[in-house]
C-alpha positions as a printed NumPy array, in Angstrom:
array([[ 18.051, -16.103, -33.033],
       [ 16.834, -18.974, -30.865],
       [ 19.599, -18.23 , -28.375],
       [ 18.365, -14.639, -28.055],
       [ 14.847, -15.859, -27.322],
       [ 16.176, -18.281, -24.737],
       [ 18.224, -15.558, -23.023],
       [ 15.233, -13.179, -23.033],
       [ 13.068, -15.897, -21.531],
       [ 15.777, -16.613, -18.972],
       [ 15.962, -12.915, -18.049],
       [ 12.184, -12.792, -17.604],
       [ 12.304, -15.837, -15.361],
       [ 15.107, -14.292, -13.317],
       [ 13.111, -11.073, -12.966],
       [ 10.017, -12.978, -11.885],
       [ 12.087, -15.042,  -9.459],
       [ 13.623, -11.882,  -7.976],
       [ 10.179, -10.286,  -7.498],
       [  8.868, -13.459,  -5.867],
       [ 11.885, -13.549,  -3.527],
       [ 11.231,  -9.914,  -2.553],
       [  7.568, -10.697,  -1.808],
       [  8.576, -13.671,   0.32 ],
       [ 11.137, -11.572,   2.198],
       [  8.57 ,  -8.849,   2.907],
       [  5.999, -11.37 ,   4.11 ],
       [  8.592, -13.012,   6.371],
       [  9.46 ,  -9.625,   7.865],
       [  5.764,  -8.939,   8.561],
       [  5.406, -12.399,  10.106],
       [  8.477, -11.919,  12.312],
       [  7.192,  -8.686,  13.871],
       [  5.459,  -9.076,  17.217],
       [  2.437,  -6.816,  16.829],
       [  1.696,  -7.176,  13.113],
       [ -2.057,  -7.634,  13.545],
       [ -2.176,  -4.615,  15.862],
       [ -0.194,  -2.492,  13.402],
       [ -2.413,  -3.539,  10.501],
       [ -5.524,  -2.844,  12.555],
       [ -4.277,   0.603,  13.519],
       [ -3.456,   1.444,   9.908],
       [ -6.914,   0.362,   8.755],
       [ -8.588,   2.282,  11.598],
       [ -6.596,   5.43 ,  10.838],
       [ -7.483,   5.15 ,   7.161],
       [-11.182,   4.713,   7.982],
       [-11.257,   7.752,  10.299],
       [ -9.425,   9.921,   7.798],
       [-11.623,   8.896,   4.868],
       [-15.017,   8.86 ,   6.575],
       [-14.768,  11.341,   9.448],
       [-11.91 ,  13.862,   9.25 ],
       [-12.   ,  14.858,   5.579],
       [-15.803,  15.204,   5.359],
       [-15.75 ,  17.249,   8.586],
       [-13.135,  19.583,   7.123],
       [-15.148,  19.98 ,   3.921],
       [-18.315,  20.787,   5.892],
       [-16.424,  23.292,   8.069],
       [-14.963,  24.94 ,   4.97 ],
       [-18.387,  25.26 ,   3.344],
       [-19.949,  26.694,   6.511],
       [-17.052,  29.141,   6.807],
       [-17.532,  30.264,   3.209],
       [-21.27 ,  30.775,   3.772],
       [-20.627,  32.885,   6.882],
       [-17.977,  35.025,   5.182],
       [-19.872,  35.733,   1.967]])
């Protein structure tokens, strides 16, 4: 029974190690790219515009359209 617990613990450690290796690999890829800060900035800017400008504008346009039609 103790051997089973040890193997389960070993499997958990291997899984955690694999996840950590994947995180490190991903971070190294991001660090190796030339324009990472620019890409991140563009993604954040696009998200901001979509969330705070485009979607509310579409909702307002839809509501105005409904008021004019009915």
